[in-house]
C-alpha positions as CSV (number, residue, x, y, z in Angstrom):
1,M,0.3,0.1,0.0
2,D,1.2,3.4,-1.0
3,P,2.0,5.4,2.1
4,I,-0.2,8.7,3.2
5,Y,2.0,11.2,4.5
6,V,0.7,13.5,7.3
7,T,2.6,16.6,7.3
8,G,2.4,20.1,8.9
9,H,3.5,23.2,7.5
10,R,7.0,24.3,6.4
11,N,9.2,25.8,9.3
12,P,7.8,23.5,11.6
13,D,6.7,24.3,15.3
14,T,6.1,21.7,17.9
15,D,2.3,21.9,17.6
16,S,2.7,21.1,13.5
17,I,5.2,18.2,14.0
18,V,3.4,16.7,17.3
19,S,0.1,17.0,15.2
20,A,1.0,14.9,12.1
21,M,2.6,12.3,14.5
22,A,-0.5,12.1,16.8
23,Y,-3.0,12.1,13.7
24,A,-1.0,9.2,11.6
25,A,-0.8,7.4,15.0
26,L,-4.6,7.5,15.6
27,R,-5.3,6.4,11.9
28,N,-2.8,3.6,12.3
29,A,-4.1,2.6,15.4
30,L,-7.7,2.2,14.1
31,G,-6.3,-0.2,11.2
32,D,-5.3,2.1,8.3
33,R,-1.7,1.1,8.9
34,E,-0.6,3.3,5.6
35,F,-0.2,6.7,7.3
36,V,3.4,8.1,7.9
37,P,4.2,11.4,9.6
38,A,6.2,13.6,7.9
39,R,7.9,17.0,8.4
40,L,8.6,19.7,6.0
41,G,11.9,21.5,7.8
42,H,14.4,21.7,10.5
43,I,13.4,20.4,14.0
44,S,13.8,23.3,16.4
45,D,15.7,22.8,19.9
46,E,12.1,23.3,21.4
47,T,10.6,20.7,19.3
48,Q,13.7,18.4,19.8
49,L,13.5,18.8,23.5
50,V,10.0,17.7,23.6
51,L,10.6,14.7,21.3
52,A,13.5,13.5,23.5
53,R,11.6,14.1,26.7
54,F,9.2,11.5,25.8
55,G,11.2,9.3,23.7
56,F,10.0,10.0,20.0
57,E,12.5,10.2,16.9
58,P,11.8,13.2,14.5
59,P,9.2,12.1,11.6
60,L,10.3,11.6,8.2
61,R,11.5,14.6,6.3
62,I,9.8,15.2,2.5
63,Q,10.9,17.6,0.0
64,T,8.3,17.5,-2.4
65,M,4.8,16.2,-3.4
66,R,5.9,16.5,-7.0
67,T,4.9,13.0,-8.7
68,Q,8.3,11.1,-9.0
69,V,9.2,7.8,-11.0
70,R,8.8,5.8,-7.7
71,D,5.2,6.6,-7.7
72,L,4.4,5.2,-11.3
73,A,3.0,1.9,-11.5
74,F,5.9,0.8,-13.6
75,D,6.6,-3.0,-14.5
76,T,9.0,-5.1,-12.6
77,P,10.1,-7.7,-15.1
78,P,13.0,-10.2,-14.3
79,A,16.6,-8.3,-14.6
80,L,18.6,-10.3,-16.7
81,S,22.6,-11.1,-16.5
82,S,24.3,-10.2,-19.1
83,A,25.5,-13.6,-19.0
84,V,22.3,-15.5,-19.7
85,T,21.6,-17.5,-22.6
86,L,19.9,-16.0,-25.7
87,S,17.4,-19.1,-25.2
88,R,16.9,-18.4,-21.6
89,A,16.2,-14.5,-22.3
90,W,13.7,-15.3,-25.1
91,D,11.9,-17.7,-23.0
92,T,11.3,-14.9,-20.8
93,L,10.7,-12.1,-23.1
94,R,7.8,-14.5,-24.3
95,S,6.4,-15.0,-21.0
96,N,6.4,-11.1,-20.3
97,R,4.6,-10.2,-23.7
98,A,3.2,-7.1,-22.4
99,I,6.9,-5.6,-21.6
100,P,8.5,-4.1,-24.5
101,A,12.2,-5.0,-23.3
102,L,14.2,-6.5,-20.4
103,P,16.8,-5.0,-18.6
104,V,20.4,-6.7,-18.6
105,T,22.6,-6.3,-15.7
106,N,26.2,-6.8,-14.6
107,D,27.0,-9.0,-11.7
108,D,26.6,-6.3,-9.1
109,G,22.8,-5.4,-10.3
110,S,23.8,-2.2,-12.1
111,L,22.7,-1.4,-15.5
112,Y,24.5,-3.2,-18.8
113,G,21.8,-2.9,-21.5
114,M,18.4,-3.3,-22.8
115,L,17.2,-6.4,-24.7
116,S,14.2,-6.4,-26.7
117,P,12.5,-8.4,-29.6
118,S,14.0,-6.6,-32.3
119,E,17.6,-7.3,-31.1
120,V,16.6,-10.7,-31.1
121,A,15.0,-10.6,-34.6
122,A,18.1,-8.9,-36.2
123,Y,20.5,-11.4,-34.6
124,D,18.5,-14.3,-35.7
125,M,18.3,-12.9,-39.4
126,N,22.2,-12.3,-39.5
127,T,23.0,-16.1,-38.7
128,V,21.2,-16.9,-41.9
129,S,23.9,-15.2,-44.0
130,E,26.9,-15.8,-41.5
131,P,26.4,-19.1,-39.6
132,V,29.2,-19.0,-37.6
133,V,29.6,-18.5,-33.8
134,Q,32.4,-17.2,-31.9
135,K,33.5,-18.5,-28.6
136,I,30.3,-19.9,-27.1
137,P,30.8,-21.0,-23.6
138,V,30.4,-24.7,-23.1
139,F,27.9,-24.2,-20.3
140,N,25.7,-22.6,-22.5
141,L,25.8,-25.2,-25.4
142,L,25.2,-28.0,-23.2
143,S,22.2,-25.9,-21.6
144,V,20.3,-25.0,-24.6
145,L,20.8,-28.6,-26.0
146,D,20.0,-30.5,-22.8
147,G,23.2,-32.2,-23.9
148,K,26.2,-34.0,-22.3
149,I,30.0,-34.4,-23.0
150,L,30.8,-37.7,-24.5
151,N,34.6,-37.8,-24.6
152,E,37.7,-36.6,-22.6
153,A,39.0,-34.0,-25.0
154,G,35.5,-32.5,-24.5
155,H,36.0,-31.9,-20.8
156,L,39.2,-29.7,-21.6
157,V,37.5,-27.2,-24.0
158,D,35.7,-24.2,-22.1
159,A,34.3,-22.2,-25.3
160,L,33.5,-23.4,-29.0
161,S,33.8,-21.4,-32.2
162,G,33.2,-22.1,-35.9
163,E,30.9,-22.4,-39.0
164,V,27.4,-24.4,-38.0
165,C,27.2,-27.2,-40.3
166,I,24.5,-29.8,-40.6
167,A,26.1,-33.2,-41.9
168,L,23.9,-34.9,-44.6
169,P,24.4,-38.1,-46.9
170,Q,26.2,-36.8,-49.9
171,S,28.4,-38.1,-52.7
172,N,31.0,-35.5,-52.1
173,A,32.2,-35.7,-48.3
174,N,34.3,-32.5,-48.9
175,L,31.2,-30.4,-49.2
176,V,30.2,-31.4,-45.7
177,F,32.5,-28.8,-43.8
178,R,35.3,-26.9,-45.0
179,S,37.8,-26.9,-42.4
180,R,38.3,-27.8,-38.9
181,E,36.9,-24.4,-37.8
182,S,33.6,-25.9,-37.7
183,I,30.7,-27.3,-35.6
184,V,29.6,-30.3,-37.2
185,I,25.9,-31.8,-36.6
186,C,25.2,-35.4,-37.5
187,G,22.9,-38.0,-36.6
188,E,23.7,-41.6,-37.0
189,Q,26.6,-41.3,-39.5
190,P,29.8,-42.9,-38.3
191,E,31.8,-42.5,-41.0
192,L,31.2,-38.9,-41.4
193,A,31.7,-38.7,-37.4
194,R,35.1,-40.6,-37.8
195,R,36.1,-38.2,-40.7
196,A,35.1,-35.0,-38.4
197,L,36.9,-36.5,-35.3
198,E,40.1,-37.0,-37.6
199,E,40.0,-33.7,-38.7
200,N,39.7,-32.3,-35.3
201,V,36.8,-30.2,-35.9
202,N,36.1,-28.0,-33.0
203,C,32.9,-29.9,-32.2
204,L,30.7,-32.8,-33.1
205,I,27.3,-32.8,-32.1
206,V,25.5,-36.1,-32.3
207,C,21.6,-35.7,-32.5
208,Q,19.4,-38.7,-31.4
209,A,21.9,-41.4,-32.1
210,E,24.6,-43.0,-30.7
211,L,28.1,-43.3,-31.9
212,P,30.4,-46.6,-32.0
213,K,32.3,-47.0,-28.9
214,E,35.8,-46.9,-30.9
215,L,35.0,-43.5,-32.1
216,Y,35.1,-42.0,-28.4
217,E,38.5,-43.5,-28.0
218,L,40.1,-41.9,-31.2
219,P,42.9,-39.6,-30.4
220,T,41.3,-36.0,-31.3
221,E,40.8,-32.7,-30.1
222,T,37.2,-32.4,-31.0
223,C,34.4,-32.1,-28.3
224,I,31.8,-34.5,-28.8
225,I,28.5,-33.7,-27.5
226,A,25.1,-35.7,-27.7
227,T,21.9,-34.4,-27.8
228,P,18.0,-35.4,-27.6
229,F,17.1,-32.8,-30.3
230,D,17.2,-33.0,-34.0
231,A,19.4,-31.7,-36.4
232,V,17.5,-28.5,-37.4
233,R,16.4,-27.7,-34.1
234,T,20.0,-28.4,-32.8
235,A,21.5,-25.9,-35.5
236,R,18.9,-23.0,-34.4
237,M,19.9,-23.5,-30.6
238,I,23.5,-23.3,-31.3
239,Y,23.1,-19.7,-32.2
240,Y,20.8,-19.1,-29.2
241,A,23.6,-20.2,-26.7
242,I,25.3,-17.2,-27.1
243,P,25.3,-14.6,-23.9
244,I,23.0,-12.0,-24.1
245,Q,25.6,-9.4,-23.6
246,R,26.6,-9.6,-27.2
247,I,23.4,-8.3,-28.7
248,C,21.4,-6.1,-26.6
249,R,21.4,-2.6,-26.7
250,T,24.1,-0.8,-24.6
251,E,24.4,2.5,-26.6
252,D,22.0,5.2,-26.4
253,L,20.5,4.2,-23.1
254,E,18.1,6.4,-21.3
255,A,17.6,5.2,-17.6
256,F,15.6,6.8,-15.0
257,H,15.8,7.1,-11.2
258,L,13.3,6.4,-8.6
259,T,13.7,10.2,-7.3
260,D,13.1,11.7,-10.8
261,F,10.2,14.0,-11.5
262,V,7.5,12.7,-14.1
263,D,7.4,16.1,-15.5
264,D,11.0,15.8,-16.5
265,V,10.9,12.1,-17.5
266,K,7.8,13.1,-20.1
267,E,10.0,15.8,-21.8
268,I,13.0,13.3,-22.3
269,V,10.3,10.3,-23.6
270,L,9.0,12.6,-25.9
271,K,12.2,13.0,-27.6
272,S,13.1,9.4,-27.6
273,R,12.3,6.7,-29.8
274,H,12.5,3.7,-27.3
275,R,9.7,1.9,-26.1
276,S,11.2,1.0,-22.7
277,Y,13.5,2.5,-20.2
278,P,15.2,1.2,-17.4
279,I,14.6,2.6,-13.7
280,L,17.4,2.6,-11.3
281,D,17.5,3.0,-7.5
282,E,19.5,5.3,-5.5
283,N,22.6,2.8,-5.7
284,D,22.1,2.7,-9.8
285,K,20.7,-1.0,-9.4
286,V,17.8,-1.8,-11.9
287,V,14.7,-2.0,-10.1
288,G,11.9,-1.9,-13.1
289,T,11.0,-0.6,-16.8
290,L,9.1,2.5,-17.9
291,S,7.2,2.4,-20.7
292,R,5.2,5.5,-22.3
293,Y,1.6,4.2,-21.0
294,H,2.8,4.6,-17.4
295,L,3.0,8.3,-17.9
296,I,-0.4,8.5,-19.3
297,K,-2.4,8.8,-15.8
298,P,0.3,8.6,-13.1
299,R,-0.5,8.0,-9.5
300,R,-0.3,10.9,-7.3
301,K,1.2,11.1,-3.7
302,R,-1.5,11.1,-1.2
303,V,-1.3,13.7,2.0
304,V,-3.1,15.1,4.8
305,L,-2.6,18.5,6.0
306,V,-2.4,19.5,9.6
307,D,-1.8,22.9,11.1
308,H,-2.3,24.6,7.9
309,N,-4.3,25.3,4.7
310,E,-2.2,27.9,2.7
311,A,-0.2,26.6,-0.1
312,A,2.7,28.7,0.3
313,Q,3.1,27.2,3.9
314,S,2.9,23.7,2.5
315,V,5.0,21.1,0.8
316,P,6.5,21.9,-2.7
317,G,4.5,20.4,-5.5
318,L,1.2,19.8,-3.6
319,E,-0.6,20.8,-6.5
320,Q,0.2,17.5,-8.1
321,A,-0.5,15.6,-5.0
322,E,-3.9,14.4,-4.0
323,I,-5.0,16.1,-0.6
324,L,-7.3,13.5,1.5
325,E,-7.9,15.6,4.7
326,I,-7.1,18.9,6.2
327,I,-7.1,19.2,10.1
328,D,-6.4,22.8,11.1
329,H,-7.1,25.6,13.6
330,H,-5.9,28.8,11.1
331,R,-8.1,31.0,8.8
332,L,-9.1,29.3,5.6
333,A,-6.9,30.2,2.8
334,D,-6.2,29.0,-0.9
335,I,-5.6,25.5,-1.1
336,Q,-8.1,23.8,-3.4
337,T,-9.0,20.2,-4.1
338,G,-10.4,18.2,-6.9
339,N,-12.6,16.0,-5.1
340,P,-14.6,16.7,-1.4
341,I,-12.2,15.9,1.2
342,Y,-12.5,15.7,5.0
343,F,-11.9,19.2,6.4
344,R,-11.9,20.1,10.2
345,N,-11.3,23.7,11.2
346,E,-11.7,24.8,14.8
347,P,-11.1,28.0,16.5
348,V,-8.8,26.6,19.0
349,G,-5.2,27.6,20.2
350,S,-3.6,24.3,18.7
351,T,-3.9,21.6,16.2
352,A,-3.2,19.2,18.8
353,T,-6.1,19.9,20.7
354,I,-8.3,19.0,17.7
355,I,-6.1,15.8,17.4
356,A,-6.7,15.0,20.9
357,S,-10.6,15.5,20.6
358,M,-10.3,12.9,17.8
359,Y,-8.7,10.4,20.1
360,Q,-11.7,10.9,22.7
361,E,-14.4,10.8,19.9
362,K,-12.8,7.4,18.5
363,G,-12.6,5.8,21.9
364,L,-8.8,5.6,22.0
365,M,-6.6,6.6,24.8
366,P,-3.4,7.6,23.6
367,S,-0.1,6.1,25.3
368,D,1.3,8.2,28.1
369,K,4.5,9.2,25.8
370,L,2.1,10.2,23.0
371,A,-0.1,11.9,25.5
372,G,2.7,13.8,27.2
373,L,3.6,14.8,23.3
374,I,0.5,16.2,22.8
375,A,0.0,18.1,26.1
376,S,3.7,19.9,25.1
377,A,2.2,20.9,21.8
378,I,-0.6,22.5,23.0
379,V,1.2,24.3,26.0
380,A,3.6,25.4,23.2
381,D,1.3,26.7,20.5
382,T,-1.0,28.6,23.3
383,V,2.2,29.9,25.0
384,M,1.2,28.4,28.2
385,F,-2.4,29.4,27.6
386,K,-1.6,33.3,27.5
387,S,-2.2,33.4,23.8
388,P,-5.6,35.2,22.7
389,T,-6.0,31.9,20.5
390,S,-6.3,29.7,23.8
391,T,-9.6,28.4,24.6
392,P,-10.8,26.6,27.6
393,K,-10.9,23.6,25.4
394,D,-7.0,23.9,24.8
395,H,-6.6,23.9,28.7
396,R,-9.0,20.8,29.3
397,M,-7.2,18.7,26.6
398,A,-3.9,19.7,27.9
399,E,-5.0,18.9,31.5
400,R,-6.3,15.6,30.4
401,M,-3.1,14.8,28.4
402,A,-0.9,15.9,31.2
403,R,-2.9,13.4,33.6
404,I,-2.4,10.5,31.4
405,A,1.2,11.3,30.9
406,N,1.9,12.0,34.5
407,V,3.6,15.4,34.0
408,S,3.1,19.0,35.2
409,L,1.7,21.4,32.6
410,E,3.8,24.3,34.5
411,E,7.1,22.6,34.5
412,L,6.6,21.4,31.0
413,G,6.4,24.9,29.7
414,K,9.2,26.1,31.6
415,E,11.4,23.7,29.9
416,I,9.9,24.3,26.5
417,F,10.3,28.1,26.3
418,A,13.7,27.8,28.1
419,A,14.7,25.7,25.3
420,S,13.4,28.3,22.7
421,N,15.6,31.0,24.5
422,A,19.1,29.9,23.1
423,D,19.9,33.2,22.1
424,D,23.5,32.1,21.1
425,K,22.0,30.6,18.1
426,P,22.9,32.1,14.5
427,A,20.8,35.0,13.5
428,D,19.3,32.6,10.7
429,S,18.6,30.0,12.7
430,L,16.4,32.1,15.3
431,L,14.8,33.9,12.2
432,F,13.7,30.9,10.4
433,A,13.0,28.4,13.1
434,D,9.3,29.6,13.0
435,F,8.7,31.4,10.0
436,K,5.8,31.6,7.5
437,D,4.9,32.9,4.3
438,F,1.6,34.9,3.6
439,H,0.0,36.1,0.4
440,I,-2.7,38.3,1.2
441,A,-4.4,40.8,-1.2
442,G,-1.6,40.9,-3.8
443,H,1.0,41.5,-0.7
444,D,3.9,38.9,-0.3
445,F,5.4,39.0,2.8
446,G,7.1,36.9,5.8
447,I,6.4,36.7,9.4
448,S,9.2,35.3,12.2
449,Q,8.3,34.6,15.9
450,I,10.5,34.0,18.6
451,T,9.1,32.9,21.9
452,C,11.6,33.6,24.7
453,V,11.5,34.5,28.4
454,D,14.0,37.1,28.1
455,S,13.4,39.4,25.1
456,S,15.9,42.0,25.9
457,R,18.7,39.7,25.3
458,M,17.4,39.0,21.7
459,L,16.9,42.8,21.2
460,Q,20.7,43.2,21.7
461,R,20.9,41.5,18.2
462,K,18.4,44.1,16.6
463,D,20.9,45.1,13.8
464,E,21.8,41.7,13.1
465,F,18.2,40.7,12.7
466,L,17.2,43.6,10.4
467,Q,20.3,43.0,8.0
468,L,19.3,39.4,7.7
469,M,15.4,40.5,7.1
470,Q,16.6,43.1,4.6
471,R,18.5,40.5,2.7
472,T,15.7,37.9,3.0
473,M,13.1,40.7,1.4
474,A,15.0,41.2,-1.7
475,E,15.7,37.4,-2.2
476,R,12.0,36.4,-1.8
477,G,10.4,39.7,-3.0
478,Y,8.4,40.4,0.1
479,S,7.1,44.1,0.5
480,L,7.2,43.8,4.2
481,M,8.9,41.7,6.9
482,I,8.2,41.1,10.5
483,L,9.8,39.6,13.4
484,M,8.3,38.7,16.4
485,L,10.1,38.7,19.7
486,T,7.4,37.2,22.0
487,D,8.1,37.4,25.7
488,V,6.2,35.2,27.9
489,L,7.0,36.6,31.1
490,V,5.8,40.3,30.3
491,E,3.0,38.8,27.9
492,G,4.0,41.0,25.1
493,T,5.9,41.2,21.8
494,H,8.6,43.5,20.8
495,I,8.5,43.9,16.8
496,L,11.2,44.3,14.5
497,Y,9.6,45.5,11.0
498,L,10.8,46.4,7.4
499,G,8.7,47.8,4.6
500,D,6.1,50.6,4.4
501,E,5.9,51.9,8.0
502,D,2.4,53.5,7.0
503,I,1.2,50.2,6.7
504,F,2.1,49.3,10.3
505,T,0.9,52.3,11.9
506,Q,-2.4,52.1,10.2
507,A,-2.8,48.3,11.2
508,F,-1.7,48.7,14.8
509,N,-2.1,52.3,15.5
510,V,1.5,52.6,16.9
511,Q,4.7,54.3,16.0
512,L,7.7,52.5,14.9
513,K,11.2,53.8,16.0
514,D,14.2,52.5,14.6
515,H,12.0,49.9,12.8
516,A,11.0,48.5,16.0
517,C,8.1,48.8,18.9
518,F,6.3,47.0,21.5
519,L,2.8,45.6,21.3
520,P,1.6,44.6,24.9
521,K,-0.8,41.6,24.9
522,V,0.1,40.6,21.2
523,V,1.4,37.1,21.7
524,S,-0.2,35.4,18.7
525,R,0.9,35.8,15.0
526,K,-2.4,33.7,13.8
527,K,-4.8,35.9,15.7
528,Q,-3.5,39.5,16.6
529,I,-1.0,40.3,13.5
530,V,-2.1,38.7,10.2
531,P,-5.7,39.6,10.8
532,M,-4.9,43.3,11.2
533,L,-3.1,43.3,8.0
534,S,-5.7,41.4,6.3
535,A,-8.3,43.6,7.3
536,L,-6.2,46.9,6.3
537,W,-6.1,45.4,2.7
538,G,-9.6,44.5,2.8
């Protein structure tokens, strides 16, 4: 079963990470099994502390939802060794008629070439005008002929070459084979066999007959092989004893990797005349083949979005994915779906609160460790219930989860916000740890939030932050950028702002001084900053 990725927003905070993990665990516990928690960015120190405290590893990191080769229902035919006989390869081609070509591999599983019926047909026609074989391994020949070696000289030969001749009764024996560089096929013809042995031809193949014992004992360098096949079939099968490495296509090979994007693959396939293409894994080992019809209606990745419903904050390539569900507590944004989906949006302070409610609704008690994780996410996202987004439901759910986990919410909050107050980090790590892009009414901008317990120490790095913000605005084409230094102890936020200052003055009725100001009682980006800008722009 293909996975269903459960993912929060870019630059994920604790609520985003924990909500993805808790919801995937809920669905899997109810028997679905294919739900996989994922993340879109780096794990913050705050989140890492919470995960480590309750014994969890960070979820899988994904880079894109664009459709890749691994998402296609590609073929997985046998991958043949380059040493395999043409006879065996042809049998494999016949039993996989829907597959245009088979991959041919080296001993380590890497790609050697591709074999299709066209290469076999071309070789087969050439044998009519050039009935000569070169250095066929004896093992191969015995295999295709179901044969056995009859004399001691035959056991000393490892490879056979020569012109293939069928010895028929005729008046002029010299016309049967022209030189000792021959592979002579005969039936119950003792005299002709004797002459071949005396001439030391490379090989004598006896079809459906036995030779007199004295012929086996003649001093000769000829390899004698017996086969149950008739002469005509034997003659054809000799040509099919060659290793397929000699005729498979090894030039102009177009190979794709599992991680290649289907859009890019289509461009290459449209310019190519081949019907089948090998697929390689991350170690360049062959894992399957791709044909044009696989690209007509590719399977899309499936995803559940938690803690966001805005395309700019979601995984790159989301437009190519199939969105199954959205669980969020933010404003409705711009994500569109092709089909009706399950959408749950509640005005609470944390998405983890909604997930905890779903556990309750399904009659499933989370484990003590998972309950501790959920409680931590609620405490972190509601800023210890001081955020205006916080509701009584958040508090009740956090308390319930804390009781299950046997932890103190107050102590949990102190640990969490102490971890996020590591002001010795590089400025870019602090700025982008909890950063979100917004696109509202034609305005592109970014808002970062650093929650701490000593904002004065962060303000000492004001110039460093402003320089980084200025550079980010230029790189991303933002019209404005805001850094929120939210102080849990004073229950307010120091603002660092770049952009048209009239916008900020009108939205918040406050004057900026040197690109900075303080907003008392403001601790929520979602409910106190973004709505004011949205209202200003209509």
